[in-house]
C-alpha positions as semicolon CSV with decimal commas, in nm:
position;residue;x (nm);y (nm);z (nm)
1;M;11,698;12,382;10,052
2;A;11,999;12,198;10,187
3;R;11,995;11,827;10,183
4;Q;11,913;11,692;10,525
5;K;11,945;11,364;10,715
6;I;11,745;11,233;10,992
7;R;11,936;10,985;11,243
8;I;11,693;10,769;11,458
9;R;11,857;10,573;11,749
10;L;11,633;10,301;11,922
11;K;11,699;10,139;12,235
12;A;11,499;9,864;12,424
13;F;11,542;9,572;12,662
14;D;11,331;9,339;12,446
15;H;11,477;9,286;12,091
16;R;11,152;9,162;11,927
17;I;10,961;9,507;12,006
18;L;11,277;9,686;11,901
19;D;11,261;9,508;11,562
20;Q;10,897;9,565;11,523
21;S;10,951;9,952;11,592
22;A;11,246;9,967;11,325
23;V;11,013;9,796;11,064
24;Q;10,724;10,041;11,124
25;I;10,966;10,335;11,112
26;V;11,125;10,214;10,780
27;E;10,785;10,149;10,618
28;A;10,642;10,474;10,725
29;A;10,966;10,669;10,585
30;E;10,954;10,458;10,237
31;R;10,593;10,523;10,209
32;T;10,658;10,900;10,162
33;G;10,931;10,845;9,922
34;A;11,239;10,898;10,154
35;A;11,556;10,694;10,106
36;V;11,633;10,480;10,413
37;A;11,964;10,323;10,543
38;G;11,903;10,064;10,814
39;P;11,799;9,940;11,044
40;I;12,176;9,886;11,147
41;P;12,211;9,678;11,470
42;L;12,453;9,830;11,721
43;P;12,651;9,649;11,984
44;T;12,421;9,518;12,289
45;G;12,516;9,675;12,612
46;I;12,522;9,422;12,879
47;E;12,515;9,515;13,252
48;K;12,603;9,247;13,503
49;F;12,521;9,263;13,875
50;C;12,626;9,013;14,147
51;V;12,419;9,016;14,458
52;I;12,502;8,808;14,787
53;R;12,211;8,574;14,864
54;S;12,244;8,585;15,248
55;P;12,271;8,915;15,403
56;H;12,517;8,812;15,675
57;I;12,741;8,526;15,599
58;D;12,820;8,303;15,286
59;K;12,985;8,576;15,062
60;D;13,078;8,274;14,826
61;S;12,682;8,213;14,748
62;Q;12,593;8,495;14,506
63;E;12,332;8,537;14,244
64;Q;12,422;8,691;13,905
65;F;12,169;8,911;13,710
66;E;12,214;9,106;13,362
67;I;12,045;9,355;13,172
68;R;12,084;9,373;12,798
69;T;12,001;9,685;12,615
70;H;11,960;9,633;12,242
71;K;12,025;9,925;11,998
72;R;11,936;10,001;11,632
73;L;12,035;10,294;11,409
74;I;11,816;10,411;11,113
75;D;11,927;10,681;10,883
76;I;11,653;10,879;10,656
77;V;11,858;11,031;10,391
78;Q;11,612;11,246;10,187
79;P;11,329;11,335;10,410
80;T;11,020;11,526;10,305
81;N;10,755;11,707;10,507
82;K;10,540;11,406;10,442
83;T;10,802;11,188;10,608
84;I;10,838;11,410;10,935
85;D;10,450;11,397;10,958
86;A;10,435;11,016;10,918
87;L;10,713;10,974;11,179
88;N;10,540;11,203;11,419
89;K;10,208;11,006;11,380
90;L;10,346;10,673;11,449
91;S;10,255;10,500;11,792
92;L;10,554;10,265;11,892
93;P;10,519;10,010;12,175
94;A;10,612;10,112;12,538
95;G;10,966;10,025;12,634
96;V;11,141;10,160;12,312
97;D;11,349;10,466;12,369
98;I;11,390;10,690;12,057
99;K;11,629;10,971;11,993
100;I;11,589;11,167;11,679
101;K;11,870;11,401;11,541
102;A;11,831;11,613;11,230
103;S;12,150;11,734;11,068
104;P;12,278;11,851;10,723
105;S;12,387;11,564;10,506
106;G;12,748;11,691;10,496
107;A;12,790;11,686;10,869
């Protein structure tokens, strides 16, 4: 069996629930004996919006809003079947987006 690697990308607007989810994933992977690299914080994406307060006049009076998207990266280097089962059984909080990508270790 070729060595594999599982790469997990997490995204959320709230950094606290993102960090809790990352800790749950790392603990579940380490319980099954897999080697884990991470969680690695990735740059926070910031979207800014300017909205005119009045619909007709006063373009100079604007409100500014921003949405911050926090991201984390976790690599599970030597997953076993128990590791995959443990990750499938995890229940993570709402608001956390997960993308799992499995690939051979050399790639």
